[in-house]
N, C-alpha and C positions, 0 to 999 in steps of 0.2 A: 615474596612481588615488590617493586620497587614501592614508594606510595608515588612516585611519579602518575605507574599503573595504574594505583586505587586514586586518582582522583582525576584522569580522564574517561573521555569515553570515545573509541573511533565508532562515526556515526556518517550519517547521510544525507546531505537537503537534497528532495527531492520536489521537482517544481513539474504542475498541473496546469490547468489554462488558469484559473482563477486564484485557488490555494498552494499552499505551499508543505509539503508535509517533511518530518524530522524524524529518523529511524535508526536504530543501532544498526551496525553491522552484522551483526550476527542474525536477524533477523534477514536479511539480503539473502535468495542464493543465489544469485544470478538476473542483473540487467540485458535483456534479447528483442531483437526484434518486434514489433508488435503485428499479432499475424496472429486472426485466427482458424484452427481447422474446424470447426462445427458451432455452427451457427446457435442462436439461445433463442430455448424451443418459444414457442406459441404460448402467448401471456407470463410472460417471462418479466418482471418489474425489468422495468427503462435501462438503470444501473447494472447490468448483468446482461455483457457483451457477447456469450460465446463461451468455445472454450477456445485455450490453444494447445498445442501438442508439445511438448518441450522432455527431452530427453525419454521420450516412450511414452509419454504422461497425459492427459489430459489435462490441463492446470482452468483453473476457475477462473473465468478476468472480467473484474466489476470497474466499474468507474467509480470512484470513491467520490467524487464533488454530486456525481449524479446520488448516489446514496446517501449524502445528507438533503436530497432536497432539491438543491439544482440541476436544471435544466442537461442533459446530457448533449452537450455540443462536441465538434469535432476535435483534437487536440490542435495549439496554434502551433506550426513545428513538423520535425517529423517525429510519431508516435511511437512510443519504444516500451513496453512491456515489463513489468518490474516483479518477479518470480520470486513471494517472498517465502517462509518456512509456516506452514501451518501452527499454532499452535495449541491446538485446542485438544491435540490428543483423543482425534474421531481414527481410527481404526481405518484402514488404506489411506487413507489421506493425508500428502506430506506436505502441500507448497499451494499456498492458490498465487493467483495471481492482481496486479492492479497498472491499469494502463497509465504512460506518465508521460507529460509533454515534451521531456529534451531525457537530458543524460542526467543524471544524479552526480551532486562534486561533494565530494569526500570533505570533514571536519571532525577532528580532533577536539570534545568535547569539555570542556575545563569542569573542574566543580566546583557551585559558586557561578559561574555567567550564566546560566540558564535558571528564566524569573517571569513567572507563568503570567500571563500579560493577556487583557481578554476574557470572552464568556471560553469556555469547551465546547464543539458540535456535537451533533449528534454522532455517534458511531468516532470520535477525538476521544482520548483522558484528558487533553489540557494541550490547551494553544499557550506558547512559548514562545519567549523571543533571547537571542542572545545577545550577551554582552555592547557587542561588537556591531550590532546586525538590528539594523530597524522595520525587519522583515516580523513581521508574525507567524509563527509556522506552528502545524496541530501533526502531536503524536497520535497517531492512530491508534486504536481497538483494535489488535488484528484480533485478540476471540472473539471479538464482537461482529468484525465480517462475517469472518467464520461463521458463526450460527446463525449469523441471516439468511448466510449462502443454506446453510444445514436445514432452518427452516421451511424452507424456498426449495429445497430437494436442489441443488442445485451442485451438491459437489462432486456431482461428477456426469459426466451424461449421461443419456437413457441408452437402455444396449439398443446395438444399431437389429 
């Protein structure tokens, strides 16, 4: 492996409404049109949007900003669903989904150009900034999001 490959990480900058996320490409399975095929059950937290059918699987969809305690708001522009690879190792769960507010843009992040900036928030590992970008971005804690879905028994839809 070349030293250049070891020094860079292919990433996605993901727009939400008021926040921006930074994720490595390998965390993302696919960007899809946002569509809820099974609504959230009564009493579900406001951040849980329901399930979206993707490749014959019901994927739980969440609003990351609402998970952090911000008011749930309709996305600006055309909403999309970002299907993410589940990292928690729970049997039968391979994916979780985030509602995003636009099209993510690809970015190769070089070692040394990423710096901690500000405070991490609920369900994020770190708030970061790239050397040539004034935009603060959050690196979400995907296993913690999956754990929260599991605690609320929302990883799978109830049996029909």
